[in-house]
C-alpha positions, 0 to 999 in steps of 0.5 A: 462525501461518500466513497463506495468501493463496491462501485470502483473497478478492481485493477490487477497490477503486476510488479508495482513500482518494480516490485514482485508478484501481483497486487489487486486494488480498488482506487479512488483518486482526486486532487487531494490524494488517493484512497486505495484498498489493496491486496498484495498477494503471497510472495508479492511486494511493492518496489522501493519508491519515494514520496516526493509530494505526499504522505502515505498511510498504510493500515493493515487489515489482514495478513503479514508483511514488512515495510522498509522506510528510509532503511528502517524495517517495520513488521506489518500485522493486522491493526498496525499502521505504516506511514511513509512521510513526504520525502521518504522512500519505502517498500512493502513485502508480503511475508505471509501465506495469505494476502497482505490486505491494506487500506492506503491513504495518500495525502498530497501536500 
């Protein structure tokens, strides 16, 4: 299967999961999960939420941020990968001056 994100519609999402600021994303969804390219803009965050049915993998393409997963803080920079396992809760903050750009894979299980 080939997914061409050039063909996916870009969405602007304010205050994702009761976070702050703005995020833009392109998303592919099927029964197995989601693949998302997203940018959390300067000062933005994804609010705390729990993964009841899925694992979420966030690979940092560029920018700086932090994730807090089950109370443990992780620093996010290009090349790092934050994983939130099924049953865990997390939040992600853009702490830098530029967009925090992520490739996110959500695997339902």
